[in-house]
N, C-alpha and C positions, 0 to 999 in steps of 0.2 A: 760289241764288235761284230765283224763279219768274218767268221773263220772258214778257211778252205783247206789247203793241203796240210797234212800232218804225218808224223812218224814217231814210233816209240824208240827210245834208246835201249841200250842193253840192260838197263835197270827197270825202273818203274815210271819213268817220266815220258809224257807225251809232249813233243814239241810240235807246235802248229803255227801256221801263218794266218794272221788276222789282218785283213785289208786295212782296217781303221787304226789298229794299234801297232802292228809290227810283228816281231817274232815273240811268241808266247809259249808257256809250258804249264802242264799240270803234272805234279809228281804224286802218284797214288799212295806213296808210303809216308806222306807228311802227316804229322799229328797236330792237333786232334782230328783234322780232316784236310783233304786236299784243297788247295786254293789255286786260282789262276794267277800266274806270275808273268809280268811283262819283262821279257828278257832283253829285247833290243828294239828301240824305236828310232834310234839315230846312231851314227858312228863317226869316228874321226878319220878324215882323209890324210894322205901323206903330207899335204901342205899345212896341216894343223887345223883346217876348217872342219866344221861339222856338217854332215849330210843326213837328212831325214830318210827313214825307210818309208816310202810313200805308199807302196802297194805290194805288201808281202804276199806271195802267191803260193809257192810250193816248197817242200822241205824234204831233205833226206839226211841220213846220219852216217858218218864214216864208221865202218865196223872196226877199224884199227885204232883210230885216235878218239872216237866219240865226238869229233867236231860236227857241227850242224851246218849243212850247206843249204842256203835258201835263196830264192829268187825275189828280187824287187822289180816287179814287172815294168813299171813306167813311172815317170815323175809327174804324171797327171793325177791330181788329187781327186779322191772320191768326194762326191757331193750328193745332195738330195734332189730328187725330181720335184720341182716346185708344184706340179699338178697333183702328185700322189703323196708327197711328203716322205717317201721312202728313199733309202739309200739306193742309188743306181750303180750297181757294181759292174754293169756292162759298158756304160758310157765311156769311162776312161780308156778301155781297150779300143773302142771305136775311134776315139780321138787319136790315140797312139798310132793306129793303123793308117788313118787318113793323113796325118801330118808327116809320118815317116821319119821321125828324128832319132830313133833307135836309142831310147833312154833306159832300156832295160838292163839290169845288172845281176850278177851272181855274187852273193856275199857268204862269208863264213863266220860262224860264232864258235869261240873256243870256251867251253864250260870251265876249264881249269883256270882261266884268267879273266873271263868275262869280256874279253875283247872281241870286236867285230872288225873284219877287214874286207875290203873290196878285192875280189880275185879276177873278175872279168866284167866287161861292159860292152855296149854296142849292140844289144839285141833289140829287135823290133817287137816288144812285149815279151820279156823273159818269163818263161812259164815253168814247165815241168823240170824237175831236178832228180838225178839218180847217180849214185856212187857205185863203183864196182867192188867186188868182194875183197880185193887187195888194197882198196882206197888209193889206187895209182892214178885214177882220173875221176872226174865228175862230168857228166853230160847234162845238157839242158837244152830246152827248145826255145827257138825264136819264132813266136807264133805266126806273125804276118809275113815273114820271109819264108816260112815253111822249111826251116833249117834245124838240124840237130848239131849243136856245138859241143866240142870236147875240150876241156881244160885239163892239162896234164899236171898232176900233183907231185909225181916222182919220175925218175928215169931220165933218159937223155933229153926228152922234150919238156922237162919240168918248167912250169911257168908259161908254157906256150898255149895259145888258144887256136883251135882250128875248126873249120866247118867240115863235118864228115858225111852228111847226107842232106840232099835237097829235093829229091824226086818224090814228092807226095801229092796225092790228089786233093788233100784238104789242108786247112790250117791246123797247126799243132798245139796240143795242150799238155797233159801229163805224160810222163815217161817213167818207166821202171825197168831195171836191168836184172837179169837172172844172175844168181851167185853160182849156179851150176853149169852155165854154158856161156857162150859169147853173144847171146841174144838179148835184145831190148824190145820193149813193147811201147808203142807210141799211140796216144789217143788223138783222134781227129774229130772235133765237135762240129765243124762246118766245112763246106767245100771251098776250095781255093777259087774264088770267083774270077772270071776273066776281066770283070770291070776293075777290080783292084790291081790285078796284074798289069792291065793297060795303063792305069794311073801312074805306076812307077816306071813304065816303059816310055812315057811321053818325053820327047826331046824337042827343044832344049830343056835342061833341068829347071830353068826359071819359069817356064810355062807350066811344068808339072807342079811347082810350088805354088803358083798363082791359083791353079785349079784346086789344089788341096786346101788353100786358105779359104776359098769361097765355100767349099764343102764344110769346113769347120765352123763357118758362120751360120750355117743352117740351124733352125730350131731343133732342140733335142728330139722331138717327135718325128723329124724328117731324116734323122741319121739312119744310114743303111742298116737293115737287119740281116742276120745270117739266114741262109736258106736251110730248110730241113735236111739233115744229113747226119750220118753216124758212121764212124770208121775206126779201125785199129790196124796199125802196121806192125808187123814183126820184122825187125831189122837185125843184121849182124853188125856189131859195133867195130869190127876190124881187129886183127891181131897180127902177129909176126908172119902168119902164113897167108892171110887174105885181106883184101881191102873191105871197108864198110860197104854194105849193100842192103837193099830192101828185099826181103825174102818172100813175104806174103802180105796181102792186104785183104782184110775182111771189112766189107762196107755195105751200108744200105744207102744207095745214092738218092733215094726218095725221102728218106727219113721217116717212112711210115711206121716201120716196126721198131727201129732203133735210131735214136737221134741224140745229139748234144752229148757225146761221150767225152768226158773231161779227164778221166783217169782210168788206168788199168794196172793190175798187179798180178804177178805170177803166183799161183796157188802152191801149196806145199807139195803137191804131187806133180808139179811142173806143167 
């Protein structure tokens, strides 16, 4: 497979997203030796139909329930580059960004029942996932919209999805939230190019779709590449006293010293 985001639960199991397989885990206490288990490669929708986990991306685990929250970035399937024969993990994200269909989803796996359910959708490449210390909400990033989304798990807004932050200089990837403060940390692997912003700003919408269709027909080698860049944003996720806000941004606009930052985690000393 192609493993990317992962997180340990309160025991000895590492849950991780595998682009090719879905949600997987390795439990270190298994005897006679740990094995890789495929936990979820598809799930049942409310209408009874089944939906594949096409591009599992990032994982976080609820500290209260042990539920596993993970992103299914896009419905564009991974395939091989015919020239190199290698799996091209970047191409589906490029297609998702160009076509703009917002097929990204946030899913939840319940270890106690083995069930997977869809809790949020409509992200333009659903990426990083983070749960707060009380497991009252889960935040996730919509990469090509440059948005941080928040789904309320409990409280007055239970079941509601909202956009809490949008002002970022780059596209968004991984996100992690502190258990000791109201801060979250967002990775930015590439700059938010004016070309893509202009593509979605074209009016009428039918003209924008026509241009995107033409771009999708280009050979794989001509698909746009990200410019060198690296950045991390420190954000306040909002509480009863203040609104969500971007507090600080650390970045290398040239990508010479630091580039393609896809994840960030708060250390034990804060």
